[in-house]
N, CA, C and O atoms as a printed pandas DataFrame, in Angstrom:
     atom_number atom_name residue_name chain_id  residue_number  x_coord  y_coord  z_coord
0              1         N          MET        A               1  -18.171  -20.341   17.657
1              2        CA          MET        A               1  -17.199  -19.603   17.705
2              3         C          MET        A               1  -16.149  -19.118   16.809
3              4         O          MET        A               1  -15.811  -19.618   15.736
4              5         N          PRO        A               2  -15.728  -18.190   17.328
5              6        CA          PRO        A               2  -14.748  -17.382   15.960
6              7         C          PRO        A               2  -13.146  -18.610   16.052
7              8         O          PRO        A               2  -12.565  -19.137   17.001
8              9         N          THR        A               3  -12.956  -18.635   14.699
9             10        CA          THR        A               3  -11.435  -19.418   14.540
10            11         C          THR        A               3  -10.309  -18.165   14.797
11            12         O          THR        A               3  -10.443  -17.086   15.375
12            13         N          GLU        A               4   -9.104  -18.804   14.092
13            14        CA          GLU        A               4   -8.058  -17.983   13.703
14            15         C          GLU        A               4   -7.857  -17.755   12.720
15            16         O          GLU        A               4   -7.906  -18.691   11.921
16            17         N          GLN        A               5   -7.580  -16.640   12.310
17            18        CA          GLN        A               5   -6.812  -15.840   10.866
18            19         C          GLN        A               5   -5.491  -15.910   11.096
19            20         O          GLN        A               5   -5.244  -14.912   11.774
20            21         N          PHE        A               6   -4.145  -16.730   10.859
21            22        CA          PHE        A               6   -2.788  -16.467   11.021
22            23         C          PHE        A               6   -2.826  -15.475    9.855
23            24         O          PHE        A               6   -3.716  -15.394    9.008
24            25         N          ILE        A               7   -1.715  -14.734    9.951
25            26        CA          ILE        A               7   -1.432  -13.485    8.951
26            27         C          ILE        A               7   -0.124  -13.799    8.928
27            28         O          ILE        A               7    0.493  -13.853    9.992
28            29         N          THR        A               8    0.585  -14.088    7.552
29            30        CA          THR        A               8    1.911  -14.296    7.535
30            31         C          THR        A               8    3.318  -12.959    7.101
31            32         O          THR        A               8    2.776  -11.870    6.910
32            33         N          TRP        A               9    4.270  -12.915    6.999
33            34        CA          TRP        A               9    4.882  -12.071    7.230
34            35         C          TRP        A               9    4.717  -11.484    5.519
35            36         O          TRP        A               9    4.642  -10.293    5.220
36            37         N          ASN        A              10    4.687  -12.521    4.637
37            38        CA          ASN        A              10    4.242  -11.660    3.130
38            39         C          ASN        A              10    2.960  -10.967    3.245
39            40         O          ASN        A              10    2.924   -9.857    2.715
40            41         N          ASP        A              11    1.784  -11.429    3.886
41            42        CA          ASP        A              11    0.748  -10.630    4.202
42            43         C          ASP        A              11    0.965   -9.229    4.542
43            44         O          ASP        A              11    0.409   -8.265    4.016
44            45         N          ILE        A              12    2.036   -9.213    5.700
45            46        CA          ILE        A              12    2.627   -7.795    6.149
46            47         C          ILE        A              12    2.695   -6.873    5.167
47            48         O          ILE        A              12    1.978   -5.949    4.783
48            49         N          GLU        A              13    4.122   -7.525    4.733
49            50        CA          GLU        A              13    4.498   -6.757    3.314
50            51         C          GLU        A              13    3.929   -6.037    2.875
51            52         O          GLU        A              13    4.140   -4.824    2.915
52            53         N          TYR        A              14    2.925   -6.679    2.257
53            54        CA          TYR        A              14    1.386   -5.964    1.382
54            55         C          TYR        A              14    0.592   -5.293    2.187
55            56         O          TYR        A              14    0.189   -4.259    1.654
56            57         N          LEU        A              15    0.275   -5.432    3.059
57            58        CA          LEU        A              15   -0.554   -4.107    4.059
58            59         C          LEU        A              15    0.298   -3.138    4.021
59            60         O          LEU        A              15   -0.021   -2.097    3.447
60            61         N          ILE        A              16    1.291   -3.248    4.497
61            62        CA          ILE        A              16    2.641   -2.295    5.034
62            63         C          ILE        A              16    2.998   -1.381    3.595
63            64         O          ILE        A              16    3.350   -0.211    3.741
64            65         N          GLU        A              17    2.933   -1.733    2.768
65            66        CA          GLU        A              17    2.643   -1.177    0.817
66            67         C          GLU        A              17    1.306   -0.249    0.697
67            68         O          GLU        A              17    1.217    0.969    0.543
68            69         N          ASN        A              18    0.182   -1.363    0.835
69            70        CA          ASN        A              18   -0.858   -0.457    0.921
70            71         C          ASN        A              18   -1.129    0.331    1.182
71            72         O          ASN        A              18   -1.599    1.211    0.461
72            73         N          LEU        A              19   -0.862    0.385    2.920
73            74        CA          LEU        A              19   -0.911    1.778    3.292
74            75         C          LEU        A              19   -0.058    2.299    3.986
75            76         O          LEU        A              19   -0.084    2.523    5.196
76            77         N          SER        A              20    0.983    2.576    2.991
77            78        CA          SER        A              20    1.752    3.379    2.897
78            79         C          SER        A              20    1.630    4.459    1.670
79            80         O          SER        A              20    2.204    5.543    1.558
80            81         N          LYS        A              21    0.783    3.877    0.862
81            82        CA          LYS        A              21    0.468    4.487   -0.483
82            83         C          LYS        A              21   -0.762    5.386   -0.041
83            84         O          LYS        A              21   -0.624    6.593   -0.242
84            85         N          LYS        A              22   -1.907    4.970    0.516
85            86        CA          LYS        A              22   -2.571    5.450    1.217
86            87         C          LYS        A              22   -2.020    6.511    2.198
87            88         O          LYS        A              22   -2.658    7.542    2.414
88            89         N          ILE        A              23   -1.341    6.365    2.537
89            90        CA          ILE        A              23   -0.817    7.482    3.522
90            91         C          ILE        A              23    0.007    8.779    2.759
91            92         O          ILE        A              23   -0.138    9.995    2.879
92            93         N          SER        A              24    0.897    7.995    1.955
93            94        CA          SER        A              24    1.528    9.306    0.983
94            95         C          SER        A              24    0.543   10.351    0.272
95            96         O          SER        A              24    0.936   11.449   -0.123
96            97         N          LYS        A              25   -0.731    9.916    0.154
97            98        CA          LYS        A              25   -1.370   10.342   -0.790
98            99         C          LYS        A              25   -2.633   11.452   -0.363
99           100         O          LYS        A              25   -3.391   12.103   -1.083
100          101         N          LEU        A              26   -2.471   11.340    1.525
101          102        CA          LEU        A              26   -2.960   12.261    1.995
102          103         C          LEU        A              26   -2.547   13.860    1.690
103          104         O          LEU        A              26   -1.651   14.101    0.881
104          105         N          PRO        A              27   -3.065   14.644    2.198
105          106        CA          PRO        A              27   -2.821   16.166    2.036
106          107         C          PRO        A              27   -2.088   16.541    3.141
107          108         O          PRO        A              27   -2.208   17.710    3.508
108          109         N          ARG        A              28   -1.201   15.650    3.880
109          110        CA          ARG        A              28   -0.453   16.371    5.110
110          111         C          ARG        A              28    0.707   15.604    5.173
111          112         O          ARG        A              28    0.590   14.474    4.698
112          113         N          SER        A              29    1.870   15.927    5.662
113          114        CA          SER        A              29    3.162   15.116    5.983
114          115         C          SER        A              29    2.980   14.950    7.771
115          116         O          SER        A              29    2.467   15.758    8.545
116          117         N          PHE        A              30    3.651   13.493    8.095
117          118        CA          PHE        A              30    3.795   13.353    9.507
118          119         C          PHE        A              30    5.123   13.503    9.596
119          120         O          PHE        A              30    5.976   13.393    8.716
120          121         N          SER        A              31    5.284   13.906   11.352
121          122        CA          SER        A              31    6.504   14.140   11.910
122          123         C          SER        A              31    7.258   13.108   12.666
123          124         O          SER        A              31    8.373   13.411   13.090
124          125         N          SER        A              32    6.919   12.279   12.818
125          126        CA          SER        A              32    7.084   11.179   14.032
126          127         C          SER        A              32    5.802   10.096   13.490
127          128         O          SER        A              32    4.933   10.419   12.679
128          129         N          ILE        A              33    5.926    8.788   14.136
129          130        CA          ILE        A              33    4.877    7.895   14.135
130          131         C          ILE        A              33    4.939    7.684   15.949
131          132         O          ILE        A              33    5.855    7.932   16.735
132          133         N          THR        A              34    3.570    7.132   16.178
133          134        CA          THR        A              34    3.174    7.175   17.551
134          135         C          THR        A              34    2.306    5.908   17.595
135          136         O          THR        A              34    1.521    5.556   16.714
136          137         N          THR        A              35    2.632    5.105   19.061
137          138        CA          THR        A              35    2.098    3.633   19.002
138          139         C          THR        A              35    1.888    3.314   20.245
139          140         O          THR        A              35    1.916    4.057   21.226
140          141         N          VAL        A              36    1.692    2.272   20.194
141          142        CA          VAL        A              36    1.337    1.358   21.620
142          143         C          VAL        A              36    2.461   -0.004   21.223
143          144         O          VAL        A              36    2.750   -0.583   20.176
144          145         N          SER        A              37    2.858   -0.126   22.558
145          146        CA          SER        A              37    3.982   -1.374   22.758
146          147         C          SER        A              37    3.312   -2.681   22.109
147          148         O          SER        A              37    3.864   -3.228   21.155
148          149         N          ARG        A              38    2.259   -3.110   22.579
149          150        CA          ARG        A              38    1.347   -4.252   22.392
150          151         C          ARG        A              38    0.509   -4.013   21.010
151          152         O          ARG        A              38   -0.365   -3.149   20.944
152          153         N          GLY        A              39    0.883   -4.924   19.827
153          154        CA          GLY        A              39    0.797   -4.663   18.529
154          155         C          GLY        A              39    1.127   -3.757   17.773
155          156         O          GLY        A              39    1.126   -3.918   16.553
156          157         N          GLY        A              40    1.381   -2.926   18.197
157          158        CA          GLY        A              40    1.784   -1.506   17.087
158          159         C          GLY        A              40    2.921   -1.013   17.053
159          160         O          GLY        A              40    3.120    0.104   16.574
160          161         N          LEU        A              41    4.073   -1.927   17.667
161          162        CA          LEU        A              41    5.508   -1.383   17.549
162          163         C          LEU        A              41    5.906   -2.061   16.104
163          164         O          LEU        A              41    6.357   -1.303   15.246
164          165         N          VAL        A              42    5.743   -3.589   15.771
165          166        CA          VAL        A              42    6.150   -4.033   14.380
166          167         C          VAL        A              42    5.470   -3.416   13.126
167          168         O          VAL        A              42    5.994   -3.449   12.013
168          169         N          PRO        A              43    4.455   -2.939   13.349
169          170        CA          PRO        A              43    3.774   -2.319   12.127
170          171         C          PRO        A              43    4.527   -0.713   11.859
171          172         O          PRO        A              43    5.034   -0.302   10.815
172          173         N          SER        A              44    4.413   -0.102   13.001
173          174        CA          SER        A              44    5.587    1.065   13.249
174          175         C          SER        A              44    6.782    1.566   12.535
175          176         O          SER        A              44    7.216    2.496   11.855
176          177         N          ARG        A              45    7.129    0.180   13.187
177          178        CA          ARG        A              45    8.773    0.271   12.356
178          179         C          ARG        A              45    8.834    0.077   11.005
179          180         O          ARG        A              45    9.626    0.743   10.339
180          181         N          LEU        A              46    8.001   -0.869   10.416
181          182        CA          LEU        A              46    7.432   -1.202    8.954
182          183         C          LEU        A              46    7.485    0.485    8.128
183          184         O          LEU        A              46    8.090    1.015    7.196
184          185         N          MET        A              47    6.390    0.871    9.205
185          186        CA          MET        A              47    5.435    2.016    8.366
186          187         C          MET        A              47    6.662    3.552    8.104
187          188         O          MET        A              47    6.623    4.391    7.204
188          189         N          ALA        A              48    7.737    3.423    9.382
189          190        CA          ALA        A              48    8.465    4.384    9.551
190          191         C          ALA        A              48    9.341    4.131    8.568
191          192         O          ALA        A              48    9.795    5.212    8.193
192          193         N          ASP        A              49    9.932    2.992    7.795
193          194        CA          ASP        A              49   10.624    2.850    6.684
194          195         C          ASP        A              49   10.282    3.561    5.492
195          196         O          ASP        A              49   10.908    4.452    4.918
196          197         N          HIS        A              50    8.660    2.767    5.078
197          198        CA          HIS        A              50    8.329    3.348    4.296
198          199         C          HIS        A              50    8.301    4.528    3.589
199          200         O          HIS        A              50    8.576    4.810    2.422
200          201         N          LEU        A              51    7.746    5.427    4.944
201          202        CA          LEU        A              51    7.162    6.842    4.743
202          203         C          LEU        A              51    8.419    7.649    5.020
203          204         O          LEU        A              51    8.410    8.879    4.962
204          205         N          GLY        A              52    9.696    6.811    5.375
205          206        CA          GLY        A              52   10.946    7.899    5.881
206          207         C          GLY        A              52   10.726    8.893    6.765
207          208         O          GLY        A              52   11.018   10.088    6.712
208          209         N          ILE        A              53   10.093    8.156    7.706
209          210        CA          ILE        A              53    9.787    8.739    9.030
210          211         C          ILE        A              53   10.983    8.161   10.391
211          212         O          ILE        A              53   11.084    6.958   10.631
212          213         N          LYS        A              54   11.624    8.986   11.000
213          214        CA          LYS        A              54   12.413    8.704   11.302
214          215         C          LYS        A              54   12.431    8.600   13.252
215          216         O          LYS        A              54   13.425    8.210   13.866
216          217         N          LYS        A              55   11.337    8.966   13.820
217          218        CA          LYS        A              55   10.933    9.162   15.184
218          219         C          LYS        A              55    9.741    8.133   15.245
219          220         O          LYS        A              55    8.894    7.977   14.365
220          221         N          ILE        A              56    9.817    7.557   16.271
221          222        CA          ILE        A              56    8.677    6.504   16.538
222          223         C          ILE        A              56    8.414    6.672   18.251
223          224         O          ILE        A              56    9.358    6.383   18.987
224          225         N          PHE        A              57    7.691    6.935   18.590
225          226        CA          PHE        A              57    7.136    7.004   20.129
226          227         C          PHE        A              57    6.236    6.141   20.545
227          228         O          PHE        A              57    5.198    5.865   19.943
228          229         N          VAL        A              58    6.775    5.470   22.079
229          230        CA          VAL        A              58    6.065    4.202   22.005
230          231         C          VAL        A              58    5.170    4.743   23.493
231          232         O          VAL        A              58    5.677    5.394   24.407
232          233         N          ASP        A              59    3.808    4.297   23.425
233          234        CA          ASP        A              59    3.001    4.606   24.807
234          235         C          ASP        A              59    3.324    5.998   25.436
235          236         O          ASP        A              59    3.736    6.222   26.574
236          237         N          LYS        A              60    3.044    6.875   24.442
237          238        CA          LYS        A              60    3.312    8.302   24.958
238          239         C          LYS        A              60    1.917    8.804   26.027
239          240         O          LYS        A              60    0.750    8.424   25.938
240          241         N          LYS        A              61    2.224    9.298   26.535
241          242        CA          LYS        A              61    0.655   10.092   27.553
242          243         C          LYS        A              61   -0.016   11.227   26.724
243          244         O          LYS        A              61   -1.215   11.488   26.635
244          245         N          LYS        A              62    1.269   11.962   26.018
245          246        CA          LYS        A              62    0.857   13.069   25.131
246          247         C          LYS        A              62    0.904   12.526   23.697
247          248         O          LYS        A              62    1.723   11.658   23.394
248          249         N          ILE        A              63   -0.026   13.063   22.753
249          250        CA          ILE        A              63    0.655   12.343   21.011
250          251         C          ILE        A              63    0.142   14.009   20.418
251          252         O          ILE        A              63   -0.878   14.627   20.722
252          253         N          SER        A              64    1.000   14.320   19.702
253          254        CA          SER        A              64    1.324   15.060   18.827
254          255         C          SER        A              64    0.206   14.628   17.591
255          256         O          SER        A              64    0.171   13.457   17.214
256          257         N          ALA        A              65   -0.900   15.885   16.859
257          258        CA          ALA        A              65   -1.489   15.389   15.785
258          259         C          ALA        A              65   -0.472   15.245   14.520
259          260         O          ALA        A              65   -0.806   14.525   13.578
260          261         N          SER        A              66    0.442   15.754   14.511
261          262        CA          SER        A              66    1.289   15.849   13.425
262          263         C          SER        A              66    2.197   14.461   13.462
263          264         O          SER        A              66    3.092   14.298   12.632
264          265         N          SER        A              67    1.907   13.480   14.472
265          266        CA          SER        A              67    2.352   12.379   14.566
266          267         C          SER        A              67    1.316   11.205   13.832
267          268         O          SER        A              67    0.161   11.204   14.259
268          269         N          LEU        A              68    1.626   10.309   12.862
269          270        CA          LEU        A              68    0.936    9.678   12.594
270          271         C          LEU        A              68    0.949    8.388   13.404
271          272         O          LEU        A              68    1.972    7.709   13.489
272          273         N          PHE        A              69   -0.685    7.910   14.254
273          274        CA          PHE        A              69   -0.750    7.036   14.966
274          275         C          PHE        A              69   -1.085    5.176   14.164
275          276         O          PHE        A              69   -1.990    4.769   13.435
276          277         N          VAL        A              70   -0.038    4.586   14.679
277          278        CA          VAL        A              70    0.213    3.214   14.039
278          279         C          VAL        A              70   -0.601    2.171   14.865
279          280         O          VAL        A              70   -0.913    2.607   15.973
280          281         N          ASP        A              71   -0.974    1.048   14.630
281          282        CA          ASP        A              71   -1.655    0.252   15.248
282          283         C          ASP        A              71   -1.651   -1.189   14.283
283          284         O          ASP        A              71   -1.185   -1.118   13.146
284          285         N          ASP        A              72   -2.289   -2.712   14.894
285          286        CA          ASP        A              72   -2.061   -3.471   13.959
286          287         C          ASP        A              72   -3.557   -3.837   13.924
287          288         O          ASP        A              72   -3.609   -4.678   13.026
288          289         N          ILE        A              73   -4.548   -3.702   14.310
289          290        CA          ILE        A              73   -5.560   -4.051   14.347
290          291         C          ILE        A              73   -6.842   -2.890   14.888
291          292         O          ILE        A              73   -6.687   -2.763   16.103
292          293         N          TYR        A              74   -7.924   -2.097   14.447
293          294        CA          TYR        A              74   -8.896   -1.596   14.597
294          295         C          TYR        A              74  -10.207   -2.495   15.013
295          296         O          TYR        A              74  -11.112   -2.612   14.187
296          297         N          ASP        A              75  -10.308   -3.168   16.375
297          298        CA          ASP        A              75  -10.865   -4.056   16.516
298          299         C          ASP        A              75  -12.010   -3.628   17.491
299          300         O          ASP        A              75  -13.087   -3.577   16.896
300          301         N          SER        A              76  -12.090   -3.301   18.839
301          302        CA          SER        A              76  -13.135   -2.790   19.617
302          303         C          SER        A              76  -13.640   -1.615   19.793
303          304         O          SER        A              76  -14.699   -1.214   20.275
304          305         N          GLY        A              77  -12.212   -0.833   19.068
305          306        CA          GLY        A              77  -12.197    0.406   19.439
306          307         C          GLY        A              77  -11.634    1.136   20.819
307          308         O          GLY        A              77  -11.739    2.318   21.146
308          309         N          ASP        A              78  -11.207    0.393   21.291
309          310        CA          ASP        A              78  -10.887    0.472   22.827
310          311         C          ASP        A              78   -9.605    1.535   22.714
311          312         O          ASP        A              78   -9.636    2.589   23.349
312          313         N          THR        A              79   -8.459    1.176   21.847
313          314        CA          THR        A              79   -7.469    1.155   21.877
314          315         C          THR        A              79   -7.746    3.336   21.448
315          316         O          THR        A              79   -7.527    4.386   22.053
316          317         N          PHE        A              80   -8.396    2.869   19.907
317          318        CA          PHE        A              80   -8.723    4.174   19.614
318          319         C          PHE        A              80   -9.252    5.420   20.876
319          320         O          PHE        A              80   -8.655    6.474   21.096
320          321         N          LYS        A              81  -10.238    5.047   21.427
321          322        CA          LYS        A              81  -10.749    5.972   22.503
322          323         C          LYS        A              81  -10.068    5.937   23.662
323          324         O          LYS        A              81  -10.709    6.325   24.639
324          325         N          LYS        A              82   -8.844    5.552   23.867
325          326        CA          LYS        A              82   -8.238    5.604   24.733
326          327         C          LYS        A              82   -6.795    6.916   24.553
327          328         O          LYS        A              82   -6.469    7.733   25.414
328          329         N          ILE        A              83   -6.184    6.737   23.207
329          330        CA          ILE        A              83   -5.227    7.453   22.768
330          331         C          ILE        A              83   -6.253    9.072   22.309
331          332         O          ILE        A              83   -5.787   10.136   22.716
332          333         N          ILE        A              84   -7.188    9.093   21.731
333          334        CA          ILE        A              84   -8.280    9.824   21.728
334          335         C          ILE        A              84   -7.854   11.070   22.085
335          336         O          ILE        A              84   -7.334   11.984   21.446
336          337         N          SER        A              85   -8.262   10.896   23.547
337          338        CA          SER        A              85   -8.185   12.143   24.386
338          339         C          SER        A              85   -6.926   12.471   24.519
339          340         O          SER        A              85   -6.695   13.665   24.712
340          341         N          ASN        A              86   -5.873   11.594   24.457
341          342        CA          ASN        A              86   -4.216   12.249   24.599
342          343         C          ASN        A              86   -4.092   13.326   23.624
343          344         O          ASN        A              86   -3.321   14.249   23.887
344          345         N          VAL        A              87   -4.727   13.330   22.570
345          346        CA          VAL        A              87   -4.113   14.101   21.505
346          347         C          VAL        A              87   -4.073   15.456   21.408
347          348         O          VAL        A              87   -4.995   16.024   21.993
348          349         N          ASP        A              88   -3.133   16.280   20.740
349          350        CA          ASP        A              88   -3.338   17.707   21.097
350          351         C          ASP        A              88   -4.726   18.112   20.118
351          352         O          ASP        A              88   -5.650   18.726   20.652
352          353         N          ASP        A              89   -4.781   17.828   19.045
353          354        CA          ASP        A              89   -5.694   17.803   18.329
354          355         C          ASP        A              89   -6.305   16.934   17.713
355          356         O          ASP        A              89   -5.814   16.658   16.619
356          357         N          PRO        A              90   -7.361   16.296   18.054
357          358        CA          PRO        A              90   -7.941   14.967   17.785
358          359         C          PRO        A              90   -8.563   15.325   16.633
359          360         O          PRO        A              90   -8.316   14.438   15.816
360          361         N          SER        A              91   -9.249   16.177   16.138
361          362        CA          SER        A              91   -9.717   16.509   14.722
362          363         C          SER        A              91   -8.172   16.269   13.566
363          364         O          SER        A              91   -8.215   15.976   12.371
364          365         N          LYS        A              92   -7.205   16.457   14.227
365          366        CA          LYS        A              92   -6.140   15.778   12.559
366          367         C          LYS        A              92   -5.781   14.570   12.937
367          368         O          LYS        A              92   -5.204   13.903   12.078
368          369         N          LEU        A              93   -5.997   13.972   14.228
369          370        CA          LEU        A              93   -5.381   12.903   14.397
370          371         C          LEU        A              93   -5.472   11.924   13.263
371          372         O          LEU        A              93   -6.568   11.678   12.758
372          373         N          VAL        A              94   -4.408   11.376   12.855
373          374        CA          VAL        A              94   -5.077    9.942   11.680
374          375         C          VAL        A              94   -4.092    8.724   12.189
375          376         O          VAL        A              94   -2.879    8.708   12.397
376          377         N          PHE        A              95   -5.157    7.659   12.312
377          378        CA          PHE        A              95   -5.100    6.384   13.152
378          379         C          PHE        A              95   -5.025    5.146   12.021
379          380         O          PHE        A              95   -5.990    4.804   11.338
380          381         N          VAL        A              96   -3.579    4.490   11.953
381          382        CA          VAL        A              96   -3.458    3.662   10.452
382          383         C          VAL        A              96   -3.474    2.647   11.420
383          384         O          VAL        A              96   -3.041    2.806   12.561
384          385         N          THR        A              97   -4.172    1.163   10.808
385          386        CA          THR        A              97   -4.063   -0.291   11.443
386          387         C          THR        A              97   -3.629   -0.914    9.677
387          388         O          THR        A              97   -3.408   -0.408    8.576
388          389         N          LEU        A              98   -3.678   -2.028   10.172
389          390        CA          LEU        A              98   -3.450   -2.922    8.893
390          391         C          LEU        A              98   -4.787   -3.691    8.802
391          392         O          LEU        A              98   -5.275   -4.185    7.785
392          393         N          PHE        A              99   -5.303   -3.699   10.094
393          394        CA          PHE        A              99   -6.541   -4.356    9.862
394          395         C          PHE        A              99   -8.052   -3.928   10.202
395          396         O          PHE        A              99   -7.969   -3.540   11.367
396          397         N          ALA        A             100   -9.118   -3.822    9.876
397          398        CA          ALA        A             100  -10.162   -3.004   10.532
398          399         C          ALA        A             100  -11.111   -4.110   10.859
399          400         O          ALA        A             100  -11.406   -4.951   10.010
400          401         N          ARG        A             101  -11.576   -4.128   12.022
401          402        CA          ARG        A             101  -12.876   -5.559   11.905
402          403         C          ARG        A             101  -13.781   -5.385   11.637
403          404         O          ARG        A             101  -14.423   -4.577   12.308
404          405         N          ARG        A             102  -14.367   -5.995   10.555
405          406        CA          ARG        A             102  -15.725   -5.866    9.509
406          407         C          ARG        A             102  -16.958   -6.100   10.520
407          408         O          ARG        A             102  -17.006   -6.997   11.362
408          409         N          GLY        A             103  -17.925   -5.145   10.283
409          410        CA          GLY        A             103  -19.023   -4.529   11.023
410          411         C          GLY        A             103  -19.048   -3.692   11.965
411          412         O          GLY        A             103  -20.075   -3.691   12.644
412          413         N          LYS        A             104  -17.848   -2.622   12.357
413          414        CA          LYS        A             104  -17.542   -2.273   13.169
414          415         C          LYS        A             104  -17.956   -0.462   12.480
415          416         O          LYS        A             104  -17.771   -0.081   11.324
416          417         N          LYS        A             105  -18.471    0.257   13.512
417          418        CA          LYS        A             105  -18.390    1.584   13.315
418          419         C          LYS        A             105  -17.064    1.906   13.237
419          420         O          LYS        A             105  -16.378    1.215   13.990
420          421         N          TYR        A             106  -16.299    2.922   12.421
421          422        CA          TYR        A             106  -15.143    3.514   12.393
422          423         C          TYR        A             106  -15.057    5.129   12.291
423          424         O          TYR        A             106  -15.603    5.886   11.488
424          425         N          PRO        A             107  -14.028    5.449   13.577
425          426        CA          PRO        A             107  -13.853    7.042   13.306
426          427         C          PRO        A             107  -13.366    7.537   12.207
427          428         O          PRO        A             107  -12.776    6.871   11.356
428          429         N          LYS        A             108  -13.517    8.376   12.170
429          430        CA          LYS        A             108  -13.120    9.468   10.739
430          431         C          LYS        A             108  -12.028    9.246   10.213
431          432         O          LYS        A             108  -11.785    9.247    9.006
432          433         N          GLN        A             109  -11.071    8.975   11.366
433          434        CA          GLN        A             109   -9.380    9.563   11.429
434          435         C          GLN        A             109   -8.916    8.126   11.287
435          436         O          GLN        A             109   -7.790    7.949   11.751
436          437         N          LEU        A             110   -9.750    6.587   10.536
437          438        CA          LEU        A             110   -9.016    5.838   10.463
438          439         C          LEU        A             110   -8.640    5.509    9.487
439          440         O          LEU        A             110   -9.440    5.745    8.581
440          441         N          VAL        A             111   -7.255    4.785    9.025
441          442        CA          VAL        A             111   -7.063    4.391    7.670
442          443         C          VAL        A             111   -6.314    2.937    8.294
443          444         O          VAL        A             111   -5.570    2.642    9.229
444          445         N          TYR        A             112   -7.285    1.969    6.701
445          446        CA          TYR        A             112   -6.834    0.665    7.146
446          447         C          TYR        A             112   -6.438   -0.045    5.893
447          448         O          TYR        A             112   -6.856    0.265    4.778
448          449         N          ALA        A             113   -5.559   -1.070    6.162
449          450        CA          ALA        A             113   -5.087   -1.808    4.860
450          451         C          ALA        A             113   -6.496   -2.595    4.632
451          452         O          ALA        A             113   -7.133   -2.080    3.714
452          453         N          LYS        A             114   -6.996   -3.456    5.096
453          454        CA          LYS        A             114   -7.941   -4.730    4.926
454          455         C          LYS        A             114   -8.956   -4.596    5.718
455          456         O          LYS        A             114   -8.644   -4.237    6.853
456          457         N          LYS        A             115  -10.270   -4.786    5.489
457          458        CA          LYS        A             115  -10.930   -5.271    6.632
458          459         C          LYS        A             115  -11.412   -7.164    6.743
459          460         O          LYS        A             115  -11.658   -7.989    5.863
460          461         N          THR        A             116  -11.385   -7.237    7.956
461          462        CA          THR        A             116  -11.244   -8.909    8.327
462          463         C          THR        A             116  -12.330   -9.451    7.769
463          464         O          THR        A             116  -13.480   -9.022    7.672
464          465         N          ILE        A             117  -11.739  -10.629    7.349
465          466        CA          ILE        A             117  -12.874  -11.090    6.881
466          467         C          ILE        A             117  -14.232  -11.686    7.594
467          468         O          ILE        A             117  -15.336  -11.599    7.058
468          469         N          ASN        A             118  -14.073  -12.117    8.491
469          470        CA          ASN        A             118  -15.599  -12.098    9.826
470          471         C          ASN        A             118  -14.542  -11.914   10.799
471          472         O          ASN        A             118  -13.501  -11.266   10.694
472          473         N          ASP        A             119  -15.143  -12.829   12.092
473          474        CA          ASP        A             119  -15.004  -12.775   13.313
474          475         C          ASP        A             119  -13.454  -13.207   13.816
475          476         O          ASP        A             119  -12.897  -12.914   14.874
476          477         N          ASP        A             120  -12.937  -14.037   12.644
477          478        CA          ASP        A             120  -11.660  -14.823   13.377
478          479         C          ASP        A             120  -11.073  -13.916   14.313
479          480         O          ASP        A             120  -11.420  -12.745   14.163
480          481         N          TYR        A             121  -10.544  -14.076   14.926
481          482        CA          TYR        A             121   -9.093  -13.699   15.611
482          483         C          TYR        A             121   -7.812  -13.703   14.840
483          484         O          TYR        A             121   -7.242  -14.737   14.490
484          485         N          VAL        A             122   -7.375  -12.444   14.583
485          486        CA          VAL        A             122   -6.332  -11.933   13.716
486          487         C          VAL        A             122   -5.024  -12.664   14.538
487          488         O          VAL        A             122   -4.996  -12.366   15.732
488          489         N          VAL        A             123   -4.056  -13.476   14.124
489          490        CA          VAL        A             123   -2.901  -13.869   14.888
490          491         C          VAL        A             123   -1.554  -13.207   14.139
491          492         O          VAL        A             123   -0.897  -13.717   13.232
492          493         N          PHE        A             124   -1.382  -12.134   14.685
493          494        CA          PHE        A             124    0.131  -11.341   13.390
494          495         C          PHE        A             124    1.456  -12.356   13.637
495          496         O          PHE        A             124    1.643  -12.816   14.764
496          497         N          PRO        A             125    2.327  -12.665   12.570
497          498        CA          PRO        A             125    3.573  -13.041   13.251
498          499         C          PRO        A             125    4.304  -12.784   14.766
499          500         O          PRO        A             125    4.889  -13.524   15.557
500          501         N          TRP        A             126    4.010  -11.564   14.749
501          502        CA          TRP        A             126    4.750  -11.146   16.281
502          503         C          TRP        A             126    3.938  -11.784   17.892
503          504         O          TRP        A             126    4.219  -11.923   19.082
504          505         N          ASP        A             127    2.968  -11.983   17.079
505          506        CA          ASP        A             127    1.982  -12.380   18.468
506          507         C          ASP        A             127    1.629  -13.937   18.380
507          508         O          ASP        A             127    0.784  -14.472   19.097
508          509         N          LYS        A             128    2.341  -14.554   17.466
509          510        CA          LYS        A             128    2.107  -16.236   17.569
510          511         C          LYS        A             128    2.170  -16.851   18.732
511          512         O          LYS        A             128    1.299  -17.511   19.299
512          513         N          LEU        A             129    3.311  -16.584   19.078
513          514        CA          LEU        A             129    3.535  -17.592   20.595
514          515         C          LEU        A             129    2.849  -17.192   22.064
515          516         O          LEU        A             129    2.646  -17.882   23.063
516          517         N          GLU        A             130    2.517  -15.472   21.711
517          518        CA          GLU        A             130    1.401  -15.372   22.947
518          519         C          GLU        A             130    0.115  -16.359   22.532
519          520         O          GLU        A             130   -0.549  -17.164   23.187
520          521         N          PHE        A             131    0.080  -15.987   21.350
521          522        CA          PHE        A             131   -1.523  -16.898   20.877
522          523         C          PHE        A             131   -1.756  -18.148   21.364
523          524         O          PHE        A             131   -2.794  -18.625   21.825
524          525         N          GLN        A             132   -0.348  -18.771   21.164
525          526        CA          GLN        A             132   -0.294  -20.404   21.739
526          527         C          GLN        A             132   -0.033  -20.619   22.950
527          528         O          GLN        A             132   -0.304  -21.725   23.417
528          529         N          THR        A             133    0.524  -19.674   23.711
529          530        CA          THR        A             133    0.376  -20.065   25.088
530          531         C          THR        A             133   -0.959  -19.778   25.641
531          532         O          THR        A             133   -1.358  -20.352   26.654
532          533         N          SER        A             134   -1.631  -18.941   25.028
533          534        CA          SER        A             134   -3.022  -18.261   25.289
534          535         C          SER        A             134   -3.847  -19.775   25.726
535          536         O          SER        A             134   -4.442  -19.983   26.784
536          537         N          LYS        A             135   -3.663  -20.804   24.477
537          538        CA          LYS        A             135   -4.624  -21.600   23.989
538          539         C          LYS        A             135   -4.751  -22.816   25.221
539          540         O          LYS        A             135   -5.815  -23.372   25.494
540          541         N          LYS        A             136   -3.452  -23.099   25.890
541          542        CA          LYS        A             136   -2.787  -23.850   26.726
542          543         C          LYS        A             136   -3.722  -23.901   28.206
543          544         O          LYS        A             136   -3.316  -24.549   29.171
């Protein structure tokens, strides 16, 4: 049975810095960030600050390939599958996450900071209360 891996704000700062460096090395720039409200909002804001991006779009139905898509974790791949069909040019999408679940097959568009150690449930600082409530 999987246990929990609690992520600290210090961990988040390190991962965001790592990801920002990776994104900065890509041969293109981004006009905005697009994300989902559950999980991606906080990392998106931090990435925007590091990359100097001013516009963040949340829960958009249509997504521009010139927008960097940010989420907290690539886990089952469900979020990726949902958003890829909403991108105007799916081949140019860059999908960024703090963590990628070890043992999964990743899409070529995925850029991540770190793989999970195992099947532990990753608890981010912004969803700690939600996690504790779900355990009751």
